[in-house]
N, C-alpha and C positions, 0 to 999 in steps of 0.2 A: 504494500500500500504506500502511496505517496503521502506527503504531508498534507496536500490539498484535500485528500479524501479520507484521512484518518479520523475516526470518531474521537470527539473530545468532549469534556464536560461542557454543558450548555449553561448560559447565564442569562439573566435579565438584561435589559438595556443599560442599567446602571451597574452591572457587574456582579450582582448577587447570584450565587450558584443555584442551579436547578438540579433536582435529583434524577438526572438522566444524561445520557450521552447523545450527541447529535453530530451530523456531518457539518463541518464548517461551510458557511455560505458567505462569500465575500460580496456577492451581488445578487439581485433578483434575476431569475431566468425569465426574461420578458422580451417581447418584440411588439411592435405596433403593426397590426394588420394593414393599416393604411399606408405603411411604408413598404409593404411587400407587393411586388408586381403580380398581376394575374397571369398564370401560365395557361395560355389559350389552347382549346381543342385537345386537351391532354388525354382525355379518356374517350374521345369521339367528338364528332361535330357538336359544337355548342355546349360542351362539358369542360369547364375551366376550373382551376383550383389555385389556392394559395396554401403552401405548407405552413403550419403553425408549430406542430411538434411531431417529430418522427423519432421514435425510440425503437431502433432495430433489434435490440436485445429483448425488450419486453413485448415486442410485436404490437405496439400501440401507435396509433397515428391520429393526429388531429389536423383537419384541413377545413378551410372555408371553401366550399364549392359554389360555383356560380353556373346556373343552367339557363341557356337561352330557351325561349318558348319552343316547344316541340322536342327538346332534348330527351334522351332516354339512356338509362344504364341497363345493360342486359340482365336477364335472370341471373341471380346470384344467391349463393348459400353463405351465411356468416358462420365462421368458426368460433367467434366470440361475440360479446355484446356490443351494441352500438347505441350511442346517445346522439340525437339529432335535434338541433334548435333551428327553426326556420326564422330567418331575419326579414325576408321580403319575398313577395311572389307567392306561388302555390305549386304544389306537386302532390302526387299520390302514388301508391303502388297499384299497378294494373290489377293485381289480385284483390285490392280493397278500394275500388273507385269511389265508394260512398264515404270514405274517411280521408278527405283531403287535408294536407298539412299546409297551413297558411301562416303568415307573419305572426309571431308570438307562440306558435305551436312548439311543444317539446314532445319528442317521440323516443321511447325506449324500445329497442329491438333485442330480444334475448338471443343468445347463441343458438345456432341450428335453425334460424329463421330463413325463409326463402321467399324472394319477391323480385319484382321488376319495377324500377323507379321510372316514372314518366312525368314530364312537365307538360301541361296542356298547351297545345299550339295557339290557343286563343288568349294566353296570358299577355297582358299589356306591358309587362316588365320582366326583367330577368328575375330568377328565383335564386336567393342566396341562403345557404344552409351551412351551419357549423356542424361537422361530424367528428365525434370521438369514437374511434373504432379499436376494439381489442381483437387481435387476430387478423384474419384475412377474409376477403370476398373471393369465393371460388365461383368463377363466371362460366356460364353455359350459353351455347348458341340456341337458335330457334328449334333445332331438332333435339335438344337436350344433351348434346355432346359437350364434353369439357372444352372450354375456350382458353381460359387464363386464370391466373391468381393475382389479385391486387392486395398487397400488404405494405407494411412500412418500408421494406426493402425496395419494392417496386416503385413506391411513391418517391423515395429518395433518388432512385435511378432516373425516373421520369423527370424529376426536378432538375437534376444535373443536365441530362441530355436535351430536354426541351428548352431550358433557359439558354443554353448555348445555341441551339438551332434558331431560337426566336430573338437572339441578340439581347437578352435581358441581363446577362451577367449573373454572378453568384447571388443567391437568395438566402437571407438569414432565416433560420427557424430554430426552435429549441430542440436540442439533440439529447438522446439518452447517453449513458456511459458507454465505454468500450471495454468489452471482455478482454481479460488478460490473465496470465498466470504470473503471480508475483509472490515473493516471500514477504513476511513482515519486515524484513531488513531492507528490502529494496524500495 
């Protein structure tokens, strides 16, 4: 372990000791979504995103997704839970057309759920949603055959590749730790 990640006694703001150990944190792990460029057509036409947190080791990812009217995410199976907060616009799952998600909606999806995300073509604005995903989306085509896996590793890869291709440059996002084998002395 390095000094930066070695647990140490925690204290109050004025230095009084607390009865626990904590990881030292010299700064808040924060970014401003407004400073993050939108990566366009990342997961298909009209499906854009901004990475907010990608933890490759924990398999967790947080993105702000922006969907143009008529955009669609193919049928997918979630290996873990998803939290979704709709900020603007509306969308629904094709399997649940009578339960639209609109600005202000919070949706919890348990692991092992299966659905197809669809943004109505008659939306008058883009739909913006914050997603916190544990695990992966296993995507299928219209015939039910395996198509691809979307997880924190793939989002990180797409971020790098598409930012370069779109001339955006590097994008800041909160990252997880990096696995390593170290002795306590190193």
